[in-house]
C-alpha positions as CSV (number, residue, x, y, z in Angstrom):
1,M,0.1,0.1,0.1
2,G,1.1,3.6,-0.6
3,F,0.2,6.5,-2.8
4,K,-2.8,5.9,-5.2
5,R,-2.3,5.4,-8.9
6,D,-3.3,8.7,-10.0
7,F,-1.3,10.6,-7.2
8,I,-0.3,14.0,-8.4
9,W,3.6,14.9,-8.1
10,G,4.2,18.4,-8.5
11,A,6.1,21.3,-7.6
12,A,5.0,25.0,-6.7
13,T,6.0,28.5,-7.2
14,A,4.5,32.0,-6.5
15,S,4.3,34.8,-9.3
16,Y,6.2,37.6,-7.4
17,Q,8.8,35.0,-6.5
18,V,9.8,33.9,-9.9
19,E,8.3,35.9,-12.8
20,G,10.1,39.3,-12.7
21,A,9.0,41.6,-15.4
22,A,7.7,43.7,-12.7
23,Y,7.2,47.0,-14.7
24,E,6.7,45.3,-18.2
25,E,4.0,45.2,-20.8
26,G,1.1,46.9,-18.8
27,K,1.5,45.3,-15.5
28,G,0.3,47.3,-12.6
29,L,2.0,47.8,-9.4
30,N,1.4,45.3,-6.4
31,I,2.2,45.6,-2.9
32,W,5.4,43.9,-3.1
33,D,6.7,46.1,-5.8
34,V,6.3,49.0,-3.4
35,F,7.4,47.2,-0.2
36,C,10.7,46.3,-1.8
37,E,11.2,50.0,-2.5
38,Q,11.4,50.7,1.3
39,K,14.8,50.6,2.8
40,G,15.7,47.9,5.3
41,K,12.4,45.8,4.7
42,V,13.9,43.0,2.4
43,F,17.3,41.3,3.0
44,G,20.2,43.0,1.0
45,G,17.6,45.5,-0.5
46,H,16.6,42.6,-3.0
47,T,13.5,43.0,-5.2
48,G,11.4,40.6,-7.3
49,E,11.9,43.1,-10.3
50,V,13.7,40.3,-12.1
51,A,13.5,37.4,-9.7
52,C,13.9,34.2,-11.9
53,D,12.7,36.1,-14.9
54,Q,10.1,33.2,-15.7
55,Y,8.0,35.7,-17.6
56,H,10.5,35.5,-20.3
57,R,11.9,32.0,-19.6
58,Y,8.8,30.0,-19.0
59,A,9.5,27.7,-22.0
60,E,12.8,26.9,-20.7
61,D,11.4,26.3,-17.2
62,V,8.7,24.0,-18.5
63,Q,11.2,21.7,-20.3
64,L,13.2,21.5,-16.9
65,M,9.8,20.5,-15.3
66,K,9.3,17.8,-18.0
67,Q,13.0,16.7,-17.4
68,M,12.0,16.3,-13.8
69,G,9.1,14.2,-14.6
70,L,6.6,16.6,-12.9
71,K,2.9,15.8,-13.4
72,A,1.8,19.3,-12.2
73,Y,3.0,22.8,-11.7
74,R,1.2,25.0,-9.2
75,F,1.8,28.6,-9.9
76,S,-0.1,31.9,-9.0
77,I,-1.6,34.6,-11.1
78,N,0.0,37.9,-10.4
79,W,-3.4,40.0,-10.0
80,A,-1.9,43.2,-11.2
81,R,-0.5,41.7,-14.4
82,I,-4.0,41.0,-15.9
83,L,-5.9,43.6,-14.0
84,P,-3.4,46.6,-13.6
85,D,-5.9,48.5,-11.3
86,G,-7.2,45.4,-9.5
87,V,-10.5,45.8,-11.3
88,G,-11.7,47.3,-14.7
89,E,-9.6,47.3,-17.8
90,I,-7.9,43.9,-18.6
91,N,-4.3,43.9,-19.6
92,P,-4.0,41.8,-22.7
93,A,-0.3,41.1,-22.5
94,G,-0.8,39.6,-19.1
95,I,-3.5,37.3,-20.3
96,A,-1.2,36.2,-23.1
97,Y,1.6,35.5,-20.7
98,Y,-0.4,33.2,-18.6
99,N,-2.1,31.6,-21.7
100,H,1.4,30.9,-23.2
101,L,2.4,29.4,-19.9
102,I,-0.6,27.0,-19.6
103,D,-0.3,25.9,-23.2
104,E,3.4,25.2,-22.6
105,L,2.6,23.1,-19.7
106,L,-0.3,21.0,-21.4
107,A,1.8,20.6,-24.4
108,N,4.3,18.8,-22.1
109,G,1.9,16.7,-20.1
110,I,2.0,18.8,-17.0
111,E,-1.1,19.5,-15.3
112,P,-1.6,23.5,-14.3
113,Y,-3.0,24.2,-11.0
114,I,-3.7,27.9,-10.4
115,T,-3.5,29.9,-7.1
116,L,-5.6,33.1,-7.3
117,Y,-3.8,34.9,-4.6
118,H,-0.1,34.4,-3.3
119,W,0.3,37.7,-1.4
120,D,0.6,40.3,-4.3
121,L,-2.4,42.5,-3.9
122,P,-2.7,45.3,-6.7
123,Y,-1.3,48.6,-5.3
124,A,-4.3,50.4,-6.6
125,L,-6.6,48.2,-4.3
126,H,-4.2,48.7,-1.4
127,K,-4.8,52.4,-1.6
128,K,-8.5,51.8,-1.3
129,G,-7.9,49.7,1.8
130,G,-7.0,46.5,0.7
131,W,-8.5,43.5,2.5
132,L,-9.7,45.9,5.3
133,N,-12.2,47.3,2.8
134,E,-15.3,44.9,2.5
135,E,-15.6,45.8,-1.2
136,C,-12.6,43.5,-1.4
137,V,-15.1,40.6,-1.7
138,E,-16.4,42.1,-5.1
139,W,-12.8,42.9,-6.2
140,F,-11.8,39.4,-5.8
141,G,-15.0,38.2,-7.5
142,E,-14.3,40.3,-10.6
143,Y,-10.6,38.9,-10.6
144,A,-12.0,35.4,-10.4
145,K,-14.3,36.0,-13.3
146,V,-11.4,37.1,-15.6
147,I,-9.4,34.0,-14.6
148,A,-12.4,31.7,-15.3
149,E,-13.4,33.3,-18.7
150,H,-9.8,33.4,-20.0
151,F,-8.0,30.1,-18.4
152,S,-10.9,27.6,-17.5
153,D,-11.2,26.1,-20.8
154,R,-7.7,24.5,-20.0
155,V,-7.1,24.9,-16.3
156,K,-9.4,22.5,-14.2
157,F,-7.7,22.9,-10.6
158,Y,-7.7,26.1,-8.6
159,F,-6.6,27.3,-5.1
160,T,-8.2,30.5,-4.0
161,F,-5.8,31.7,-1.4
162,N,-2.2,30.8,-0.3
163,E,-1.4,30.9,3.4
164,P,-3.8,33.7,4.6
165,Q,-2.3,33.3,8.1
166,C,1.0,34.6,6.6
167,F,-0.2,37.6,4.5
168,I,-2.6,38.7,7.2
169,A,-0.3,38.4,10.3
170,L,3.0,39.3,8.7
171,G,1.7,41.9,6.4
172,Y,-1.2,43.6,8.4
173,C,-0.3,43.0,12.0
174,G,3.5,43.2,11.5
175,D,5.9,45.0,9.2
176,V,7.7,41.8,8.1
177,H,5.7,41.4,4.8
178,A,3.9,43.7,2.5
179,P,2.2,46.0,2.8
180,G,4.1,46.4,6.1
181,L,1.2,47.6,8.3
182,Q,0.5,47.3,12.3
183,Y,-3.1,47.0,12.6
184,G,-4.7,46.2,15.8
185,Y,-7.0,43.2,16.8
186,R,-10.2,44.5,15.4
187,E,-8.8,45.2,12.0
188,Y,-7.0,41.8,12.0
189,F,-10.5,40.0,12.7
190,Q,-12.0,42.1,10.1
191,I,-9.4,41.4,7.4
192,C,-9.7,37.5,8.3
193,H,-13.5,37.6,7.6
194,N,-13.2,39.7,4.5
195,V,-10.6,37.2,3.1
196,L,-12.9,34.3,3.8
197,K,-15.9,36.0,2.1
198,S,-13.6,36.7,-0.7
199,H,-12.8,33.0,-0.8
200,G,-16.4,32.2,-1.0
201,K,-17.1,34.6,-3.7
202,A,-14.5,33.5,-5.9
203,V,-15.6,29.8,-5.6
204,L,-19.1,30.8,-6.7
205,V,-17.8,32.9,-9.6
206,L,-15.2,30.2,-10.7
207,R,-18.1,27.7,-10.9
208,K,-20.4,30.0,-12.5
209,Y,-18.1,31.3,-15.3
210,A,-16.0,28.0,-15.9
211,K,-15.9,26.7,-19.3
212,Q,-15.7,23.1,-18.0
213,P,-16.2,21.4,-14.7
214,V,-13.3,22.7,-12.2
215,Q,-12.2,21.6,-8.9
216,I,-11.5,24.1,-6.1
217,G,-9.8,24.2,-2.7
218,F,-7.5,26.6,-0.8
219,A,-4.1,26.3,0.7
220,P,-3.7,27.6,4.4
221,T,-0.7,27.1,6.7
222,G,-0.7,27.2,10.5
223,A,0.8,26.3,13.8
224,F,0.9,22.5,14.2
225,Y,1.3,19.8,16.7
226,F,1.9,16.1,16.6
227,P,2.0,13.4,19.5
228,E,5.1,12.1,21.1
229,T,3.6,8.5,21.2
230,N,0.6,6.5,19.7
231,K,-1.0,6.7,23.2
232,S,-4.6,8.1,22.8
233,E,-4.0,10.6,25.3
234,D,-1.0,12.2,23.4
235,I,-2.9,12.1,20.2
236,E,-5.9,13.9,21.5
237,V,-3.7,16.7,23.0
238,A,-2.0,17.1,19.7
239,R,-5.3,17.3,17.9
240,K,-6.7,19.8,20.5
241,A,-3.7,21.9,20.2
242,T,-4.0,22.1,16.5
243,F,-7.7,22.8,16.3
244,E,-9.1,24.1,19.6
245,E,-6.6,26.1,21.6
246,F,-7.2,29.8,21.5
247,D,-5.1,31.4,24.2
248,T,-4.1,34.7,22.6
249,V,-5.1,36.9,19.5
250,E,-1.5,36.6,18.4
251,G,-1.7,32.8,18.8
252,S,-5.0,32.6,16.7
253,M,-3.1,34.5,13.8
254,W,-1.5,31.2,13.2
255,H,-4.4,29.0,14.2
256,V,-5.3,27.0,11.2
257,A,-9.0,26.2,12.4
258,W,-9.9,30.0,12.6
259,L,-9.6,30.2,8.9
260,S,-10.2,26.4,7.8
261,D,-13.3,25.8,9.9
262,P,-15.6,28.4,8.3
263,I,-14.6,27.3,4.8
264,M,-14.7,23.6,5.5
265,L,-17.3,23.2,8.1
266,G,-19.4,26.3,7.8
267,H,-18.7,28.0,11.2
268,Y,-15.8,29.7,13.2
269,P,-14.5,27.7,16.2
270,E,-16.7,28.3,19.3
271,E,-14.0,28.9,21.6
272,G,-12.3,31.5,19.5
273,L,-15.9,33.1,19.0
274,K,-16.2,33.3,22.8
275,K,-12.6,34.5,23.5
276,F,-12.4,37.1,21.0
277,A,-16.1,38.4,20.7
278,K,-15.3,42.0,21.6
279,Y,-12.9,42.3,18.6
280,L,-15.0,40.5,16.1
281,P,-16.7,42.2,13.2
282,K,-20.5,41.6,12.7
283,I,-20.7,38.0,11.4
284,T,-24.2,37.2,9.7
285,K,-25.9,34.1,8.6
286,E,-25.5,35.5,4.9
287,D,-21.6,35.7,5.5
288,M,-21.2,32.3,6.6
289,E,-23.4,30.9,3.7
290,L,-21.1,32.7,1.3
291,I,-17.9,31.5,3.1
292,Y,-19.1,27.9,3.1
293,Q,-19.1,26.9,-0.4
294,P,-18.6,23.2,-1.3
295,L,-15.0,22.4,-2.2
296,D,-13.5,19.5,-4.0
297,F,-10.4,19.2,-1.9
298,Y,-8.2,20.5,1.0
299,G,-4.8,22.0,0.4
300,Q,-2.4,22.5,3.3
301,N,1.3,23.7,3.5
302,I,3.2,21.9,6.1
303,Y,6.9,22.3,6.8
304,N,7.2,21.5,10.5
305,A,5.4,21.0,13.8
306,V,5.8,20.9,17.5
307,K,6.0,17.6,19.4
308,V,3.6,17.5,22.3
309,R,2.4,15.0,25.0
310,A,-0.4,14.7,27.8
311,G,0.9,15.6,31.2
312,K,-0.1,13.8,34.4
313,E,-3.5,15.6,34.3
314,G,-3.9,15.3,30.8
315,E,-2.8,18.9,30.0
316,L,-0.8,19.8,27.1
317,E,2.9,19.6,27.5
318,I,5.5,20.6,24.8
319,V,8.3,18.1,24.4
320,K,11.6,20.0,24.4
321,R,13.7,19.7,21.4
322,Y,17.1,18.4,22.4
323,D,20.3,20.2,22.0
324,G,21.6,20.2,18.4
325,F,18.2,19.3,17.0
326,P,18.2,19.2,13.2
327,K,17.1,22.3,11.3
328,T,17.3,23.7,7.8
329,A,19.3,26.8,6.7
330,I,16.3,29.1,7.4
331,D,16.4,27.6,11.0
332,W,13.3,25.8,10.8
333,P,13.1,22.3,12.8
334,V,13.1,19.0,10.7
335,T,10.1,17.2,12.1
336,P,9.1,14.6,9.4
337,E,6.5,13.1,11.4
338,C,4.3,16.0,10.9
339,L,3.5,14.8,7.4
340,Y,2.1,11.5,8.8
341,W,0.1,13.1,11.7
342,L,-1.4,16.5,10.1
343,P,-2.9,15.0,7.1
344,K,-4.7,12.3,9.4
345,F,-5.8,15.1,11.7
346,F,-7.1,17.1,8.7
347,Y,-8.7,14.3,6.9
348,E,-10.6,13.3,10.0
349,R,-11.7,16.8,10.6
350,Y,-12.8,18.0,6.9
351,Q,-13.2,14.7,5.0
352,K,-11.9,16.0,1.6
353,P,-8.9,14.7,-0.3
354,I,-5.8,16.5,0.7
355,Y,-3.1,18.2,-1.3
356,I,0.1,18.9,0.5
357,T,0.4,22.2,-1.4
358,E,4.0,23.2,0.0
359,N,6.7,21.3,1.6
360,G,10.4,21.6,1.4
361,M,13.6,23.1,2.8
362,S,16.1,25.8,2.5
363,S,19.7,24.6,2.1
364,T,23.1,26.2,1.6
365,D,23.5,25.1,-2.0
366,W,26.1,26.1,-4.5
367,I,27.5,24.6,-7.9
368,S,30.3,22.2,-7.1
369,L,33.5,21.9,-9.2
370,D,31.9,19.2,-11.2
371,G,29.2,21.6,-12.4
372,K,26.4,19.8,-10.3
373,V,24.6,20.8,-7.1
374,H,24.8,18.0,-4.6
375,D,22.0,18.8,-2.0
376,Y,22.2,15.6,0.0
377,H,20.4,17.4,3.0
378,R,17.3,18.2,0.8
379,I,17.3,14.6,-0.6
380,D,17.3,13.3,3.0
381,F,14.5,15.9,4.1
382,Y,12.2,15.0,1.2
383,H,12.7,11.3,1.8
384,R,11.9,11.5,5.5
385,Y,8.9,13.5,5.0
386,L,7.4,11.7,2.1
387,K,7.9,8.4,3.8
388,E,5.6,9.8,6.6
389,L,3.0,10.9,4.0
390,K,3.2,7.6,2.3
391,Q,2.5,5.8,5.6
392,A,-0.6,8.2,6.2
393,A,-1.8,7.3,2.7
394,S,-1.4,3.6,3.4
395,E,-3.5,3.9,6.4
396,G,-6.4,5.3,4.4
397,V,-5.9,9.1,4.3
398,D,-7.0,10.3,0.9
399,I,-3.8,12.2,-0.3
400,A,-4.4,13.5,-3.7
401,G,-1.1,15.0,-4.4
402,Y,2.2,16.7,-3.0
403,F,3.8,19.8,-4.3
404,A,7.3,20.3,-3.5
405,W,8.5,23.9,-2.6
406,S,10.0,25.0,-4.5
407,L,10.6,24.1,-8.1
408,M,13.4,26.6,-8.3
409,D,15.4,28.9,-6.2
410,N,13.4,32.1,-5.9
411,F,12.9,35.5,-4.3
412,E,12.1,34.4,-0.7
413,W,10.0,37.3,0.5
414,A,11.7,39.3,3.2
415,K,14.7,37.0,3.0
416,G,15.3,38.1,-0.6
417,Y,17.8,35.9,-2.4
418,S,19.4,34.5,0.6
419,E,17.5,31.3,1.0
420,R,17.5,28.6,-1.6
421,F,14.4,26.3,-1.5
422,G,14.5,25.1,-5.1
423,M,15.3,21.6,-6.7
424,I,16.5,23.9,-9.5
425,F,19.6,26.1,-8.7
426,V,19.2,29.6,-10.3
427,D,22.3,31.8,-10.8
428,Y,20.8,35.2,-10.2
429,N,23.6,36.8,-12.0
430,T,23.1,34.9,-15.3
431,Q,19.7,33.2,-14.8
432,E,21.3,30.0,-15.6
433,R,19.3,27.0,-14.3
434,T,21.0,23.7,-13.0
435,I,18.7,20.9,-11.7
436,K,20.1,19.9,-8.3
437,D,20.5,16.2,-7.2
438,S,17.1,16.5,-5.4
439,G,15.5,17.2,-8.6
440,Y,16.8,14.0,-10.2
441,W,16.0,12.1,-7.0
442,Y,12.4,13.4,-7.2
443,K,12.1,12.3,-10.8
444,E,12.8,8.7,-9.6
445,V,10.2,9.1,-6.8
446,I,7.7,10.1,-9.4
447,E,8.5,7.5,-11.8
448,Y,7.9,4.8,-9.0
449,N,5.1,6.6,-7.5
450,G,6.9,6.7,-4.3
451,E,7.3,2.9,-4.0
452,N,10.9,3.4,-3.8
453,L,10.8,5.3,-0.5
C-alpha cells in the first residue's frame, strides 16, 4: 500500500517570487513592488523586479519540469499583471503570458494548478484599503471571473488563497511582509472575515463562469502539533492543540482552524468566538453561507510542527527539542512526523482529499566543481517527509497530491535571495538553471510513484 495510482506529483512557485518583469507590458504595481522599495524591509535591498525571469523563460522552465518528470505545476497569477488596477480594464499582455505558460505546460503533459492569490495585492486596491475594505469581496470576485473566462477552458484545478495566516499576520499585523502595516485586533479579525468572504465569492464565480467542470480548494498554513507517542491521550492533546486552543489573538493568527473551519465546516471555532467576541466584526448568517461553499479538496502547506504529550492531568506538554536538533538553513526544525499526523488530523476533521501544497527546505546550495549541485540534505529531508506521508496514505488518508516547495530557487520574500528552497539552482547573475541532485531524485520518486521510498 502507498500512494494511489493517480497521485499528483508536482512542484510549486508564486508569481512575485519567480516571474520578474515587474514593470513590463502593462503590468500594474502590487504591494510587493512597493514594499521592496522601502529601505531595510528586504534582505540586502533585494527585489522581485527580475526574480527568476520566468516571464521570459517560461518555456525553458517547463522543459526543466518535464525533465524532472513533474505531473503538475502549481503557480499563482499576478493579479496586477492581468488587471493593472485590480478591477476594470484587462491587460491583454498579462492574459497572453498566462495563456502561453498554460499551453506550454499542457503540451508537455504537465497539469496546471492555479493559485488566485499568493500575496501580491494590486497597489491600486491597497490604496482603497485593501483587505480591510469590505469591497474586496467584489474585487476578488471580478478577478476570479477574469481568470475563469480566460483560462478555465484548459485549467481544471484552482486554489483561492495561499497561506492567509502569513499575509494577514506578517503584512497587516506586523511589518515583516507587504504592505508592512501594524493593525490592531479589530482590524485583524475584519481582514480575516473579508478574506474568507472573498474566498467564497471566488468559488461561486469560478463555478459560474468556468468553461468546464473545475475543482477548487484553498491552501492555508498554521501552527501544528503532533503526538510524542501513539497513546490516545497524546494524540488527543496534539489534535486539540492544532484545532481548539485559543489563548491569545497573536496565537490565533497562526491557528489553522480559525480560517479553515468556516470554509470547511461552515462555522468559526466556538472557543475563538467566545474568547475574542469584543474584537469581532458583525458576522451574519449570509456571510457564513457565502464562506461555506462546497470544495473539492483541501490544500495544506506543512513544513514542521511541535511535538507534544499529555501531562499527568491530561494537560498539554510541549516536548523540548534536544540540543543540536536538526534544522534547515532558514532555522526551521526538521520534523518529518508532521507529514504523517497532520494529514490524518485534517482528513478526520474535514473529510476531503488532501493536497500537500507546500513542503520543502532551504539549504546552503552552490554549484560544485563538477558543475552539479549536490544537495544531499534536501534529498534526505524529502525522503523522510514523504515516507511519513506515504504511511498516512497507506492507512487510508486520501492524499491527492504533493507539491514540493519549490520548483526553483527564488525571491524568498523578506529573505530576498538569501534562502534557496528550489530543486533547480538559479544563478541570479546569469539566470542559468541547474537541476540539483534532489530534482533528479524526485524524478525517480515520481517514476515509481513513491514505491521506492
